[in-house]
C-alpha positions in Angstrom: 83.3 59.8 -1.6 81.5 57.1 0.5 77.9 57.9 0.1 76.3 54.4 1.5 76.6 51.5 3.5 75.3 48.0 2.9 75.3 45.7 6.1 75.0 42.1 6.6 72.6 41.4 9.5 72.8 38.1 11.7 76.5 38.0 12.8 77.3 41.8 11.8 74.5 43.9 13.6 72.7 40.7 15.4 74.6 38.2 17.7 71.8 35.7 17.1 71.6 32.1 17.8 69.1 29.2 16.7 69.0 25.5 16.8 67.0 24.1 14.2 68.3 20.5 15.1 66.2 20.3 18.1 63.5 18.1 18.9 61.6 20.5 20.7 61.6 22.9 17.7 59.6 20.4 15.8 57.6 19.4 18.5 56.3 23.0 18.9 55.7 23.3 15.4 53.9 20.3 14.9 51.6 21.3 17.7 51.1 24.8 16.1 50.3 22.8 13.0 47.5 20.6 14.6 45.8 23.9 15.4 45.9 24.5 11.4 44.2 21.3 10.7 47.3 19.8 10.0 48.2 16.5 11.6 52.0 15.6 11.4 54.4 14.2 14.1 57.4 16.3 15.2 59.7 13.3 13.8 57.9 13.3 10.4 58.0 16.9 10.4 61.9 17.2 10.8 62.5 14.6 8.2 60.2 16.7 5.8 61.7 19.8 6.7 65.3 18.9 5.8 64.2 16.8 2.8 62.2 19.8 1.1 64.9 22.0 2.1 67.4 19.8 0.1 64.9 19.6 -2.8 64.5 23.2 -3.5 68.2 23.9 -3.4 68.7 20.6 -5.9 65.8 21.9 -8.3 67.1 25.5 -8.4 69.1 26.8 -11.2 71.1 29.1 -9.1 74.7 29.0 -8.8 74.2 29.9 -5.0 70.6 28.6 -4.2 68.4 29.8 -1.2 65.2 28.1 0.1 62.1 29.1 0.8 60.8 28.2 4.4 57.3 29.5 3.9 56.8 27.2 0.6 58.5 24.4 2.8 55.5 24.6 5.3 52.9 25.2 2.6 54.0 21.8 1.0 53.9 20.3 4.5 50.3 21.6 5.0 49.3 20.3 1.8 50.6 17.0 2.2 49.2 16.5 6.0 46.1 18.7 6.3 43.4 16.3 7.9 41.1 15.2 5.4 37.6 16.9 5.0 39.2 19.7 6.9 38.7 23.3 5.4 41.3 24.9 3.1 44.3 26.3 5.0 45.4 29.6 4.4 49.0 30.7 3.1 49.2 32.7 6.2 49.2 29.7 8.5 52.4 28.6 6.4 53.8 31.8 7.0 52.8 31.8 10.7 54.1 28.0 11.0 57.8 29.3 9.8 57.8 31.9 12.1 56.7 29.6 15.0 59.6 27.2 13.9 62.1 30.0 14.0 60.9 31.1 17.4 61.3 27.7 18.8 64.7 27.2 18.0 65.8 30.7 18.9 68.4 30.9 21.7 69.7 34.4 21.5 68.9 37.8 19.7 70.7 40.9 20.4 72.7 43.6 19.2 76.3 43.7 19.1 77.9 46.4 21.5 77.8 49.8 20.1 75.7 48.7 17.1 72.9 51.2 17.8 75.2 54.2 18.5 77.1 53.8 15.5 74.2 53.5 13.4 72.8 56.8 14.8 76.1 58.6 14.0 76.1 57.2 10.8 72.3 57.3 9.4 72.6 61.1 8.9 75.8 60.9 6.7 75.2 57.9 4.8 72.4 56.1 3.0 72.5 52.8 4.9 70.8 49.6 3.3 71.1 45.7 4.4 71.7 42.7 2.6 71.0 39.4 4.4 71.0 35.7 3.6 67.8 34.2 5.2 64.0 34.5 5.2 62.1 37.4 5.3 59.6 35.8 7.8 62.6 35.9 10.1 64.8 38.5 9.3 62.6 41.3 9.1 60.9 40.6 12.5 64.1 40.0 14.1 65.6 43.3 12.8 62.7 45.0 14.1 62.8 42.9 17.6 66.6 43.9 18.0 65.4 47.7 17.4 66.7 48.5 14.0 63.5 49.0 12.3 64.0 52.4 10.2 67.7 52.4 9.9 67.6 50.5 6.5 66.6 51.1 2.9 66.3 48.4 1.3 66.3 45.4 3.2 67.2 42.7 0.5 66.8 39.1 1.8 67.9 36.2 -0.1 64.6 33.9 0.5 62.7 36.6 -1.5 64.8 36.1 -4.6 66.1 32.2 -4.5 69.7 33.2 -4.4 72.1 34.1 -1.8 75.3 35.9 -1.5 78.0 35.7 -2.7 75.8 36.2 -5.9 76.4 39.6 -7.0 72.7 40.2 -7.8 72.1 40.3 -4.2 74.5 43.4 -3.7 73.1 44.9 -7.3 69.2 45.0 -6.0 70.5 46.8 -3.1 72.8 49.4 -4.8 69.9 50.1 -7.5 67.5 50.7 -4.8 70.0 52.9 -3.0 70.6 54.9 -6.6 74.3 54.7 -5.8 77.1 53.0 -7.7 79.4 50.3 -6.1 82.0 52.5 -6.1 80.4 55.0 -3.8 79.1 52.1 -1.5 81.2 50.1 1.2 80.0 46.5 2.2 80.2 46.0 6.3 80.0 41.9 7.0 81.1 39.4 9.1 81.7 36.4 6.5 85.0 36.7 4.4 83.2 34.5 1.6 79.6 35.8 1.4 80.2 39.1 2.6 84.0 40.3 1.6 84.5 37.8 -1.6 80.8 39.0 -2.7 81.3 42.5 -2.0 84.2 42.5 -4.1 82.5 40.9 -6.5 80.1 43.5 -7.0 82.6 46.3 -6.9 82.7 47.4 -3.3 85.1 48.3 -0.7 84.5 46.0 2.3 85.1 46.1 6.2 85.2 42.6 7.5 83.7 42.6 11.3 85.5 39.7 12.9 82.7 38.7 15.2 81.9 35.6 16.9 80.2 34.2 13.5 81.1 33.8 10.1 84.0 32.5 8.0 87.1 34.5 8.7 89.0 33.3 5.9 88.4 32.4 2.3 91.4 31.7 0.0 93.5 34.7 -0.3 90.5 37.1 0.0 91.6 40.3 2.2 89.0 43.1 3.4 90.2 46.6 2.8 89.8 47.1 6.5 89.2 44.7 9.5 87.5 45.6 12.6 87.1 43.6 15.9 84.5 45.6 17.6 81.7 47.3 15.9 82.5 50.9 17.5 85.7 50.9 15.3 83.6 51.2 12.2 83.8 55.0 11.9 87.7 54.8 11.9 87.0 52.1 9.1 85.0 54.6 7.1 87.6 57.2 7.7 90.3 55.2 6.4 88.7 54.4 3.5 87.6 57.7 2.5 91.2 59.1 2.6 
């Protein structure tokens, strides 16, 4: 019997588009940092952002390392704080990470039928979420999309230093849900991170072939494929039989 469902977020529930390569992103973020007593040019900020991102991953001992955006901006603040200025609080690094994300946001909306389907499922199943990303971004985006209160827990890779398909991402959710892998279905849009990862954790999987994510990975196959989110109840009914 299926008792719970774990959802990926971006590309599965939320149709999102961001552009972290745009020069405007670094101009806006550098301007914000000026108000935090940090003097850095947009060009230097862009260079440091990607360099620190790579460095965090390189230093990690994880097989699937995840970066920490807030730590990146804290390092930038420490490096470029105006001499003689007062101490810059951690909250400024958190806010800088959010300004950075907001400046690059191009689209954030739900896929068709998501809220209606979740409303139909929430009283029958325990719903959780497992997402690669940063809590400073993923949680506000989830709330902005109108999905606050649907999921417990919400596991975000940036809080742990590793990302899917690491089976610990799924295990954290299963433990919080107090369910075994055999009682839970993983729903995602990436054949590698969600389907391969979900199978590795012992769950059945539903692959949502959305406009994002990898549609193929080696010879991995989902237990059910949907092409419209509104097909999910049909997929669950199939997996329960």
